[in-house]
Structures are given as C-alpha cells and as structure tokens.
N, C-alpha and C positions, 0 to 999 in steps of 0.2 A: 193762750197763757193767762191764768187769774191775774189782775193787780190788785193788792191790797196795802195800802198803807194809812200811818196813823201817826199822829204828833199831837201833844199836849202842850197848850201854851199859857203862861199865866198873864193872861189878858182877858179882857171880856168878849163874848161872844161877837156882840155886835160890832165891834173896833175890828176884830180880827176879819170878821167877814167883809166888812167895808172896804178894809186896807187889801186884802185879795182880788175882791173885785174891782175897785176902783182907783187903786194905787200900784198895782203890779209892778210897772215898770221902775218903778222908784226902789223895787226889790233888787232889781240885778245884782250891785254889788254881793248879795249875800246868794247867789246861783250858779256855783261855781261850774256846771256843765251847760251853761246859757250863756250865748255870745249877745245875745239880742232880742227886743219884741218888741214889734212894731203893731200899734193898735191900727186897726184897718175900718172898724166899723163898731158901732155903740147903737142901741134903740132902746128907747126906754119906756114901758108899756105899764104904770102902776105898779105893782111890786115885782115885776120881769125886767131884769134886762139883758139885752141880746148882744154878745160879743164876739168880734171876729178879729184875734189876732195871730200874726204872724212870728213864730218862734225859729231863732238860729241858734241851734245845740253845737255841742262840742264835747269838750274832756277826752277821757282816756277810752279808747277803743280797743276791746280785747283782739291778741293775736288770730285766734280763729276767724272772728267777724272783719277784721281789717283788711283782708284780702277782696272784701265784697262791698265795705264801706267807707266812706271817708268823711270826715268831718264836713266838708262840702253838700254834702249828701242830706245831714241830721238838720233838716229845716221843715219845718209844718206849719200848717192852719189848724189854728183851735178853733173852733165853733162851741160856744158856750152859753146857755141859759141859765141867769144867776135868777133864784127864787128869795126874794126876802123874807116871803111870810114862813117858810120853813127853814132857813136858812140852809138852803141846798144850790146846787151847780151842775147841771146834766151836761157833759161835753161828750165829742167827737172830735179825733183830730185826723186830719188827711195828711200824709206823706207828700212832699213836693217830688222827690225822686221818684217813688214806687206805689203809687196811688193806689194801683191795682194788686199790689202785692200786702198791704200792709193795712187791717182793721184794727182803731183804736176808739173806745169808746166807754163812757163808766159816768160815775155819780160822786160827787163831794158832798159830805154834808158836816155842816159846823154844829157842834152839840156843846151846850154847857155842863161844865166839867167841875161845876161847885164855883163859890162867888168868885168873881172875876178870872175864871179858868173855860178855856174852850179847847176842846179835840175836836182835829179836824180826822176826818175818816173817808179815804180814797178807795173806792171799788171801782172795778173796772175789768176788761178785757182787751189784749193786745194779742192779735193773731197775724203770723207773718207765713205768707205763701211764697216761699224761698223761690221755687221753682218760676216764680214770675219776675224775680229781679234779674237784669240782664246780669252775664257772665256766673252765675252761680249753675252749676255742671248739674244736670238733674241728679244723678246718683249722691251728689253731696248735700241735695235739699233738704233731706230729713233730717239732716244733721244740723245744716247752716241754718234751718228755719227756727228751731229750737233754741239755737247761741244765740240769734238776734234779738228773740223774745226774751229770754233771759238777762241779757243786756241790757235791754231797754226797761224791762221791769225792774231791774238794779239801780239804773240810772233816776227813774222815778222813786222809787224808795228813799233812794240817798237825796235826793233834791226836797222831798217832802220833809224832810229832817232840817236840812239846810234853812230852807225856806222859813219853817215853823220859827227856829231861832232868829233867823233875820226878821221876820214879822215882829217878834218881841222885842228885840235889839231897835227897831224902827219906832216901835210904840213909846217905848221908853226914852228913846232920844227925842222924840216929839212931844212929849209931857215936859220936858224942862224947860 
C-alpha cells in the first residue's frame, strides 16, 4: 500500500531537518502513538548521517487487527540515511515481530515552502503479507493484510501531523 503524507511547519527548513534528524527522542511528548525511541547507532560521513533507531509503538488498535496484533508487537528498527545536501531521508523499517511479513520503506523530503516555512513530504510503501503472520488463517489473510496496511498508514499519516506540530512547538519554545 502506498504511503503518502505531508505537513507544513512555520519554521526554517534547515532547523526542521536538523530537529528531525538530531533531536527525535526529544519529540516523544508529541508522538501519541510512540512509547519510546532508542538510538542504536549513528555514523556521520560528510553530508550523510546514517542512524539506526528502535521504535516502540502503541496507541489504539482497530478491532479487525487486534486479534492478530498487540501493542507489544508494534516495535521496529528504522534504518535511515539523512542527506543534508538535498534535505532528504531515505529509510526502511524492520518489524521485530514479523520481519518476513512486513516490508516498509520510503523517502522523506524537506522542502522550502516560503520564507521561514518547511513542508515535509513522506512517500513510501508498506506491504504486509498477512499469511506469514502467526495466527492469521489463510482464508482471512487477504482481508487482514490490507487492514493492517491501512492501520499502519493511518498511524503514520496521523503521526506526521502530530510531529510537525511538535517540531513547531519545540522550536518556538527553544527560541525563547
């Protein structure tokens, strides 16, 4: 399933990019569906920064999906390559519980949207092979897989807006 989300922040692009890349853990209060983020590694080479984060998700799980997923299963490792020369981030995520069943990858771009404004565009794919998830009956896999994909895409789209508002508040408070 295609993933597409966009948010505009009334803050300069370079500051927004830096906060997303370097201060993500400080944004946890603004991420309602994330319980924690652990930075596992960071490697800087010129304009590029490679970061590996472990995310611990949560939030409301729809009834159709609840029988097959629990909050404890919503943890993943995010492999991101940040490129400051074009204000982009290429990423892929690995689910801890269903690494063979979920493929998630994409690219975020930070675009100037006028003086002191930045638009974050997130594009990618989330594909769930539900038949590879333990406990999902084969007859329901065709229904459950798309339901899980819709749930994950919706969570990400909602979080993009929440994080954008959080980055804006974070930078405003920091400027005081």
